[in-house]
Each structure stands twice: as C-alpha cells, then as structure tokens.
N, C-alpha and C positions, 0 to 999 in steps of 0.2 A: 645465525650468530652462535658464538661460543658460549656454552653453558657448562657450569661446574656444579656438582652437588656432592656434599659431604655425607658420609654415613658411618655409623659405628655405635657402640654402646654409649648411652648417655650417663650411666651411673656405674662407677667402679670403686673398688675398695683400695685403701692405701697399700702400697707395695706391689700392686698388680701392674700388669702391662696392658696397654690399650693399643688397638690397631684401628685406624681410621682410613677410609677409602674415599678418594675423590674421583667420581665418574665424570668424564669429559665427553661432551657431544658438540658437534659443529666445528670441530677442529682437532688436529692431530697433535698428540703430545710430543711427536718427533719433529714438528715443524720448526724450521729455523726462524728466528733465533730466540725463542722464548724460554723462560724458566717457569717451572711449575712449583709453586710455593705452598708452604704451610705457615700460617700466621695465627696467633691466638690473641684474644682480647679479654682482659679482666678489669674490674674496677680499680684494683690496686696498681696494676702495671700498664694499663692501656694496651696498645698494640705492641706485640712482640713477635718478631720474625723468628721462626723456628729453623727453617732450612728449605732447601729446594732441590729438585732434580731438573737438570737442564735437558734441552732437546736431544743432546748426544748421550744422555745417560749418566753424565757426571753429576756429582752431588756437592752441595755446600751446606754447612751447618753453622748455626749460631754457636759461638764459643761457650755460651752459658748452658746450652743443652746438648753439646756435642757428645758427651759420654752416655746420654740416655736416649738419643734420637737415631732413628734409621728411616730413610726414605727410599722407596723402591718404586718400580713401575711395571706394568704389564702392558706392553705395546699391543698385544693381540686384543686386549679388552679396552684399550685406550683409557687406562686409569692409572693413578698413582696412589701410594699409601704412605701413611706415617705410623711408625711404631714408636711408642714412648714408654719407657720402662720405669720401674720404681716410683710409681706415682705417689704424690702427696697431695694434701688439700690445696697446696699452693699451685698445683697444676689445674685447678678448677678454672675453666674459662670457656668462652665460645671459640671454637676452632674453625678456621676458614682455610679453604684452598683457593689459590688465585693464580692466574696466568699473568705474568709480568714480563715486559720486554719492549713495549712501545707505548704510544700515547693512549691506547685503548685497552686498559687493563680490564680483566674479567675476574670477578669474585663469585664464589658460591655464597649461599645465604648463611652459612655457618651452622655448626652443630654444637649444642651445649654438652660439655663434659663436666660432670661433677664427681669429685673424688671425696668420698665420705664413707666412714664405717657405719 
C-alpha cells in the first residue's frame, strides 16, 4: 500500500521559513495521474489546501498562499517537499501530505507545526 510520512521541524519562529518533506513508499510520485498535495488543518480554518505537485512535475497552489509556497520533488528519493516562507502564528497547524486522484486517497499522519516566538 502507498504510505506517506511528513517530517520537518515542529517549532519555528515568526518570519522564518519552514521546509517539510513527505516521504512516499509503496508508490511512485511519477505515477499517472495522481497529484501529491500539501494540506493543513487548524482549529480556526479547518482543512486548507496549500498546493500540489502533479505526476508530471507541474505545480498548483492555493491563491491564498501562492506568494509564500513552493512545492518541489526529488524523484530519485521518491519524495516531495513544501517550503513556506514568512511564517506567522496563523500558520500554526497540522500539515499533511496526501496522494489524491482516485477513490483511494492516501494521507500521511500529519506533522504539527507551531509558529511561536
């Protein structure tokens, strides 16, 4: 089965940049026709889609986070990453990576990111 696992720092300070990595096993991030997504969840906003990198390497971003988000991938390591800049406490959330594209979605367990001074 496809498994995804997020990793990265759990505590960052305001104005800093965070990089999160999603390691994928049991499936290729280049497999047609999936998208590989970053989503976050907070009590105030619920689930919020951040963006995705598609099987062909193209990317899509939420308009709300477009200016601060960058998603990339490393096909040799079969992972993809999120870089989010200029963090504020409003970015505090559980960050998930997920494969989406058919009726069998796969999600990681999520990783808590707290932005605090």
